[in-house]
C-alpha positions, 0 to 999 in steps of 0.5 A: 459503463466504465467511469474511471476515465483511465485509459493508457497514460504515457509518462514522459521522463524527466525533462532535460536541463538546457544550459544557455551560454554566457559570458562570465568570469570563472569565479561568477561561473563557479558561484552560479554553479554552486547556486544551482546545485541542490543542498540538504537543507533547501532542497533534500530535507523537504523531500524526505520529510514528505516521503521518507520520515514516515519510516526513516526516523529514530526508533521506527521500522527503517534501518536508519534515519533521514531526518538530519544531514548528519543522518543522511550524509553517510548513506547518500550514495545508497539513497541515490541508488535506491531512488534511482531504481525506484525501490524507494520510497516503496511504490511499485505501480507501473506509471505507464498504464492504469489509474495513476491518482492515488490518495496515498501516493509516496512515489518521487516525481521524476524531478524529485529523483533528478534533484536527489541524484544531482545532490549526491553527484554534487558532493551532498552538500549541507547548504545554509542551516537557516534554509532547513525546514521545521522539524516534522512532528511524528508520534512516539514509538511506531505511531498510528498512521490515521490518528492525526487525521482524526484529531486524535493520538491513537484509535477509538478502540484497540483490540489485541491478539494473544501473546505468542512466542516465536523461537529463534529457529523454527518452521513457520507457525500460525495463531488462529485464536479468537478475540471478543470485540467487546462491542456493546452497540452497533458501530460503523467503522471509518478507518482500521489499522493492524500492526505488530505491537512492537517494531521487534514484532514486525521482524517475525510477522508475516501477515495478520488477517482478522476475520469478523465473526458476528450474527447480522440478521438478513446478512448472506452467510459467508462461505468457508472462513468468516468475512475478512475484516482487515489484512496486514502484511509487511509494509501496509498502513491500513484501511481509510474509508471514504466518507460515505462507506464503512464496516459494521460491528455488532454486539457480540462480535468477535475476530478470528485471527490468522497471524503467520509468523516466521523465525528471525534468528531471535526468540521474540514474543509478539501481539497484534493490535487492531485499531478502530476509528469509529463514525460518530454514534448514530452515523450510518454511512451510505455504503458498506465496505467489503474487503475481498480476496480476488485470486489469480490462483488459489489453492493451486500453483505450479512454478517449476524450477528456473522459469517464469510462471503465469497465473490468472484468474476471474471473478465476476461482479454480481452487483455493481461496484466501486473498487476502492483499492488494490494490493498485490499479495505474493511471496518471495518469487512474486514478480508482478501482478495486474488487475484488469476489468472486463466490461460486459460489453467485452471492453477490457481495461487495465485498472492497475499493474504492479510491475516490480512486486517487492515482497517486503512491501505489500503496499495498498493502492488507494484510488483518488476520489475521482479515479476509483472505477465504477463498474457495472453489474456483470464486470469481470475482475481479471487478476494476473500474477507473474512468479520469477522462479529464477536466479534473476530474482534477488529474493528467491531462496532457490531457483532450483526448486519446484514451488506450489501454493502454500501458506509458508513463506518459501511457498507462493500465492497469487491474489489481490486484496481489493476493497469494494463497495457494492451498490444497487443499480439505482446507487450505481447511476447516481454515482456515475452522474456524481462522477461525471459532474466531478470530472467536468468540474475538474476539466473546467478548473484546468482550462 
């Protein structure tokens, strides 16, 4: 049974603007045109506050601020170009197939894009300063993405990796040391963030994985490396679990780091911070959230010069599950990645398709409560990855080189990071009924 309710969805383009014919004096026509033209203070600033300022503000990770008219005006044409080709804000999901309801959708609507384009084309006017919305308050320095949602300024606990100095010019390097958690009692985690400790550190950290090492009676022994607790890569914000799910930390637990560093032309010393947000003491969520590496390829890739390569992999769900989120992971030649569900009935459904992968933005797409797919035991997750080893791929360092699987940035990978909640058949039946009731209620409210 497939309960996500997401068949193929086609998204129409922006609606055409129909102009009626009116009789008016030339001066009145000019005034009407000015009234219709978007202004920064009235129309553009609210969009930027909602979708752009999280990165584009002073001392943050973006190259320029978009908070004030003076900040934005020199970049107006560049902003138009980036939003028109949907490179900014970074949201690279194909909007014509698969799930389209997300908890963290930072994409612009067609109307918002059209408004920004019209604003720039009309000369990027400032407008009435009185129309400017109140400034949005952001944390100092980098800030923590989830703290405000819990009424906090920072996580409940921050665990920091060992200092690591990356030379100005160097081969890629990995820090795989271990850090104890210091946990003295069992605690359930409801949200996690990983980040380089400083904005400058972001220049050298390709990714950081925290593997959890702990002795848990009755838990199955992990295969190979310990269980991935969270993975961070460029552009990722964190993992916020649903209220009925969490991850368990036990006394004596420790994190085995896998931090990939690459040179940036400047010697930089960095640490990685792991921020943990706990459920209240004594609270045990109904389900456990599991971060799983779901491969299109793992250990082997054959990407020949000046070609587009395709790899696909299949992972069987041994228990019923709810898929919480999807994140594509590839390197500089990554082009696209699709995750599909093949149900025990043989029916195939597209869950998500990243059709314009950008190495600079490893976005995790978190499905909305009413859209997160509920998949029965025996479902196969199929992941397909496309790599573009041609000159058409702007980030490709050399299309004349053969490329294989590897850890370095110039090598390639092809897997998805997928957060999954596993459940028994009884629990799955209950969740299916809850989903049906939720969808029926939503349909009733829309009528």
